[in-house]
N, C-alpha and C positions, 0 to 999 in steps of 0.2 A: 365754587359758593357763591359771589358775590352779583352771581346772571341769578344763582336761585331766591338770594335774599332780595332781587329789587323783580323775583315774577311777578308779574296785576295780577294775578291771580292767588298763588298760594300767600303768598308776604299779610298784604293784610290782612285773611284769612285769621290765619294763626296769632296775626297781630291785634288783632281788632276782639280775638276768642278769649285771648289772656285778657284781655283790656276788662270787658263785658266778667271774668269771671275774676278778676282784682275791684273794680269799684261798682257796676251791678249798674245804677244809672242815678245816681247821686243828686240829692234834690238843688245842692247850689251850682250845678254846670247846667248850663240852659240846652233843649233839646227839642233836635228839629221835629217831633210827634206835636211839639207845644205850639209851633210854629203853623204846624198843618192842622189843627184843630182852629184858630185864629183865623185863618182863612175857611175852613168848611163853615165855623162861624160867621164868617162875614159874609161870604156868598150865599147860606139860609135866609140868615135875615131883610138883603136887598132881594133874593127871588123866590121868596117861598111864601108864591100868593095868588092868589088866582081861584079858579078853578081847576077839577082834576086833570084835564091835557095842558093845559100850561105849566100846574107844577110838572109832571110827569115830565115835556119836555125840557124845562130851566133846568131843575132834576139831574135830567142826562147830560146840559150841556157844562153846570158845573165839578159833577162826576168824572168826564170824560176831559176835560176838559184844566183839570188839577189831578189828574196822575199823567198824564200828558206834558203838563207842563213840568211835573217833578221830576222825569224821566229825562226831558230835555236837559233839564238845569243840570243835573246833577252829568248825565252825559258828556255837556257843553264839557261846566266845571272839571272833569274830568280832564279828559285829551291834551285841556286849554295845558292844565298843571302837567303831566306826562311830561307837554313839548315844553316848558319852565324849566325840569328837571326830574328824572324818573321818582329820586325818593319825595318831590314835593305832588306827584302825582300818587305815591303807596303810602305817605300819611292819609293824600285826600280821602282815600279810599279804606283803609284803617277806621277811620274815625267813620265813615260811615258803614263798614262793619259792626264795630260798639256802639254807634247807635241803634244800628239794626235787630240787636238780637237783647232780647229780653228776659235771658234765662236765669242770671245772679238772682235781678230781682222774682222771675217767676217763685224761683225758690225762697229767697229772705220774706218775700210775702206769707207763702204758704210754712213755711217758720213761724213764724212773727204768729200766726193763728193760734196753733197748736201751744204755745207760748201761752199766750193771753188767758187762752180756754184752761191751762193750766193753774192762769189763778182765779179765774173764778167765769161762770158761763156767761153775765154779764160783759165782761172783756171782749170773752171768745166772743162776740155776734158782733159786737162797737170793730174789731180788727177784719171778722169777715164782710161785713157793710166795704171793705176798702176796696176788697177785689172781685166783688159779683155783684148783679144786678137784682139779688130776687131778696125780699125783705127778711130778714134777717131776727128781728125782736123776739118774734115766740119758737124760734129752732129752740130742738134741746141738743144738749155736747152731743151725742152721735149724727145731727142733722148735721152740725156746723162740720164734724170731723170728717164725713162725707161729702158736701161742699168744697172743702178744701181739694180732694178729691178729685171730683168732677173737674174742676177749676183748673186745678195742674193739669188735666189731662189732656182737657182740651185746647188749657192755652203751650201745652210745648209741641202743638201741632201750630198755632195762628201764631206764637210768640219768639220760637225758637229755629225748627223745621223749614216750616214754609218760608221765610226770611231764608233761609240759607240755601233751600230751594231756588231761590230764584237767582240767589247770587251766584250758581252753580250755573245755570242760566245766562244769564247778561249782567252780570258782575253787580256793583251796587248802583246804576242806575235803573233795575231791575228790582234792587232789593229795597230801595225808594221807593218805588213806584206800587210794592206789594203793603209798602205802611203807609203808605196815605189811600189806599183802597181799601185796607182792614181800620184806618180812622178814620170814611165814611161810613163805614157801615155803622159800627161802635157811635156815630153822633146819628144820623141823619136813617139807617137803615130798619126805621121801626115801623110797626105795625097800629101808629096810634094816627089822629084823627090827623094829625100837623103835617106827620111823614111819609102817613101810607103810599103817596104816588110823587111827593120834592124824593125820596127814599129808596126806591122800589131801584132804580137801575146800581145805583151803590151798592142795595143787599145783590142784587143776581151776580153783581162781576165778581162781592165775595162769594161769594158761593162759590165763583164757574175759578174761580182764583184759589180756591183751598178745597177744592176736586180732588188734583192729586196729594198734595203735604197730605192733606188728614189720614190720606189711606198707608203713603209711605210710614207715615208715625207711629200707625197701631201694626205695619207690619216692620218695624224697626225697635219699639217695645216686644213685642213677643219672640222676635230676632237675641235683641239681648240679654233675656230672663231666659230661652227660649223653654217656654208655655204652653204645652201645646191645648193647653183650655184657655189659655189666651188669646188663640188662634179659633176656636172652636170658636170665642164667644164672641171675635170679631164679623163670621160669618156667618151668627147668629141675630146679632143684636145689632151689628152695625149701623142698618139701613131704622131700625126700629126706632132713631132721633127722631124728632120732626123739622130736626137741623140737618141738609143732605152728609155733612159733614163730620158735627161736634162727634155721632154715637162710634163711631172709631175710635177714637184713642181713647174715649171711653171706656167703649167694651172691651179693648183691649185692657186696659188696667184695670175693670172687673172682674177679668176673669186671671188677672195674673195674680188677686190675690186675693181671688174667691168673694166678690162684695157683691151688694144692689147698692146701683146706681140708680136717678129719679125719681120717680115719680109724683102727688103733687105737689109743687112747687107757689107761691104768695108772691106775685107781681106788683110792685104797684096796691098793693089790694083785694089785689082780682084774684085767682087760684085758677094755676092752668095745669090741666092735667099734663104730665108729661112717662112716655111711657116706659114699663122695667125695664132695666138692663142688668142678669143676672138674675137670680136667684135664693142670695142668702143672704135676709136681713143681720148679718152680724156686726155687732160693734165694733169698730176700727178702735187700736190702741196708740197709745201715745210716740211708741218705738216706731210704730211703722210709717213715722213722716222720712224717717232716716232711711230706705230702705227708696222710698218712692225717689225722694234728692238722689240718689243712684241708680235709680233708673233713668232721672233727668239727663244728670251725668253723661251717663253710656249712650244714649240718647245720641246728643248734640257734641259728646266723642264723636259720635260712629258718626253721624254727617259730616263732621269735619272731613275726616278719613275720607273718606267718600268725594269729595271735596278734592280734597288732595291730590290721591289717586286719579281724579281725573282728566289735572292738569296740570301734573307734574311732567317736566318736559318730557321729551321725545326726539 
């Protein structure tokens, strides 16, 4: 039993997962992703100047340096702490899993939008703006609910399954490297005048990093619900999204609930035509957030169980 408690893979995974379920991301606790953002912002301000070729190569340099740096720093720290004492190594890895998962936070924010929307459309729009990039000021109640479900499906991949996938492959160092990739994409991987070239490598690297996790997320969503329609939607609509990855978990959820996602959306005052995912434009009911929360819990627990089986002592 003592050997299992000090297992370098299983113990931190289970402890970090439980910590995330208990605490989420409390605002009073310093979070490494905030530090990632500061490093990216510092590098972007100093390097993102000049013509397109220069921006591209300096953006690539920043991306590679930060991702490799995070991986190496975590690997060295973990190795050193395991040498100091196994419990120190388990503690470090537990914190890594805790900070790497965004499971509880995703659920909390989704519920918060639904609760705010029950109070008023204005409160619902304002709370939705915390978690989406689209303009929310003119959205109607059905559109707010749809946006929440789209975001919860996409971030079930980015914030839960993908970090766990990389933990399964390379432990906390790989998990934190993925979080840096994801943060780089969210900060500089934009197609605007300032970041089109500087953030191109970050955006492409994020696409590559999420290639398997996005499809794994969709598969797990279908498996835990046993939804044949969900599988049909994944096969039919998964590739319809402009993103090479986001469409798969969104299609799975749209099929499971028989919804329609996508359509024209406004970002920074400009309309963007997004393909429709699904055909049924039915309104989402308030109580359906409970079903999506249970689905998210099931997918996360399924991932944890798979990793435990994969790394169980033999």
